N, C-alpha and C positions, 0 to 999 in steps of 0.2 A: 655333396652332390656326386652321383655316380657318373663316371666318365665312360662313354661308349667307345671302345676300341675296335676298329674295323679289322675283321679277320683277313689275313693275307690271301685266303682262298675265296673271299667274298668278291663277287663281280662288281666292278665300279659302277656307280650310278650314271645313267645317261639321260639327263633331262631333255636333251634334244630329240632322243628317240621317243620319249613319252609325248612330247609336243607334236611330233610327226604323227604318231598314232591318233592322238586327239584330233588333229587337223584332218586326217584321213576319215575318221568316223563322222566328223561334222560335215565334210564334203559329201560323203556317201548319203547322209541323211538329207542334206539340202538338195542334191542332185535328184535323188529318188522322188522326194515329195514334190519338187518343182516339175519334174516330168509328168507325174501322175496329174498334177493340177493343170498343167498345160493341155493335156488331152481333154480333160473335162471342159476347159475354157474354149478349145477349138470346137467341141461338139455344141456347146451352148451358143457360140457366135455363128456356127454354120459356115465357117470359112477356114481354110480354102475348100470349096465344094468339090473340086476334083480329088482331093485327098480323102474326103468323107465317102465319096461314091466309088472309090477304087476297090474292086473285088480282090485284087492281088495284094493290096497294101493292108487290108484289114486283118488277115490271119497273122502276118508278121508282126503288126502292132499289138495284137492280143497276146502273142507269145512274149514279146518284149516287156509288156506290162506285167504278165504273170511272172516272168523271170525276175523283174525288179522287185516285185512284192515278195517273192520267195527269198530272195537275198536279204531283204530288210527283215523278214521274219526270222531267218536263221541267225542274223546278227542283232537280234532284238536287244540283248543286254548291252552290247557295244554301241548301238545306234541311239537307244534311248527312246524309241517309240513302241507303244504296245502293238503286239502283233494282230490283235483284233482290229485296232484302228487302221492298221496298214491294209488288211485284207478288205475291210469295208470300203476304204478309199479305192483300192484297185478294182473291186467288183462294181463300185459306182461309176468309175471311169469307163470300164468295159461296157456296161449296159447303156450308159448315156451315149457313148460313141456309136454303138451298134443301133440304138433306137433312132438316132438322128438320121442314120443311113437309110432307114425304111421310109422316111418322109411321111410320117402319119398324118400331118395336117394338110398335105398336098395330094395325097393319093388314098383312096378308099382301100385299094388293094394292099398298099403298104401298111395302112392302119390295121387291117385284118391280119396280115402276116405278123406284124409286131405283137398284136394281142395273142396270137397263137404261140409265138415264141415265149412270151412272158408267162403265159399259163402253163406251158410245158416245163419251164424252168422252175416255177413255183411248185408244181407238182413233184418234181424230183427232189427239191430241197425239203419240202414238207414231208415226203415219205422217209427221207433220211433222218430228219428231226424226230419224227414219231418212232423211229427205231432206236435212236440214241437216247432220248429222254427216259423211256422206261428202264432201259438198261442201267443207266447212271443212277436213276432213282432207286432201283433195286439194290445196287451196291451200297449207296449211302444209307439206306434203311438197315441193311444187314450190319454195317459198321456202327450205326447209331445204337443198336441193341446188342453190341459186343458179339456179333455172330462169327467174327474171325478170331476169337479168344482161343478156341480149341486148336486152330491151326497154328497160332502163335506159340502157344504152350508146347505143342508137339515139336515145332522147329527148335525152340529153345532147348527142349529136352534132348533132341537128337544131336544138336550141334554144341552141347555144353562143353564137351571135352575136345571136339574137333570143329573149330570155328571155320576152317576152310571149306566145310561142307555147306555153309550158309549160302554161298554163291551159286553152286549148281542146283540146289533145292529151289531157291527162289526163282532162278532163271527158268527152270523146267515148269514150275508152277505158273509163272507169267506167260510162258509160251502157250500152254494149253488153255489158260484162262482167257487169253486175248482171242482165241479162236471161237469162244462162245459170246463174250461181250466185246465191246469196242476197245480199241487200243488204250484210250485215255482212262477208261474205268479200270482196265486190268493194271495199268501202271500205277494208278492211285491206290489200288488195293495192295499191290505188292510193295509199294513204297511205305505204306502204313505198317505192313508186317515187318519190313526192314527196320523201321524206326523202333518198333517194339523189341526186336531181337538184338540189334547191334547199334542202339541209339547213342552209346557212349563213344564209339569209335568213329570219329568224323571222317578220317581218310578211307576206311573200309566202307562206310556208308556211301560216300561219294562214288567209289569204284564200282560197288555192286549196283548203285542206282543207275549209272551209265549203262551197265550191261542189261539191266532190266528194261530200259527204253528200247534197246536193240532186240531183246527177246519179245517184247510186246509188239513191235512192228513186224518182226519175222513171223510170229504166231498168227497175226491177222491176215497174212497173205494167202495161207493155204485153206482158209475157210471162207465161204461166201458171205457169212455174216460177221466176220472178224475185223473187217476194215470197211471204211466208207467207200473206198474206190471198188473193192470187190462186190460190195453190196449193190452199188449202182450198176455195175456190169451184170450182176446176177438178175437184178430187177428188169434190166433191158434185154434179157435173154441172150447176152453175149457170151456167157460162160455157163457151164453146168456144174452141179455139185460134185459128181463123180470125177470128172476130168480135172477139176481144180484141185481136189484133195489128193488124187493119185499122182499128179505131176508136180505139185508144189510142196508136198509135205516134206520130202527128203531134203531139197535145197533149203527150205526154211529152217529145218532142224539143224542142218549144218551150219547156217549163219548164226544160229543161237549157241551151238556148242563150240564153234571154232574160237571165238574170243576168250 
């Protein structure tokens, strides 16, 4: 039997620290889900009425709900709850609480206003989905028929003797690609290219993969069709194409190149 000898430079194990981290993750999960569920319960019971009808309390509550959902999404791997499930719970809690505040069963005016708000929200979400689904479908179709093989072979040929060039090439490609398609599709494409080029080096793949996510998010900010947020603002006539590209291209490129 081989005996494992601890290195003198190896840090001592701290089981209490691991237990503390586990307890913190479990507490965050329980507190977040309990708070979201309690908001839904308050809305369904319609009590306390003063809290539901308060116009000053609603914006603060919506902000807190969104913040809790965002924290749980960021810490998805540590909390152990799928981010899609978290955002569905948060959106359900928001809409349920807001809907009860209109009193649709007691007031025709409130019913009409609630119907208007629901139709407006569904139109916005539907417009975004109709934009994202064709873009992601196009990317998956190109990848299915090996449409990125030429790009992969070119990158491999250029970086064969200079592997340090893989990072800037893929980051710049992801930056400009995310301005045309959505961030998720651009990240998926570049991660597939990364796997084909440096798939054997796990550490380098993880490093470049993190930078690709930054490049995709930065590249989507300077184009009205590169990110869901900018697309929604553009469709609502809040921003223009010329001003967005002229003002945000340089800061976005700096964010991509600085890391």
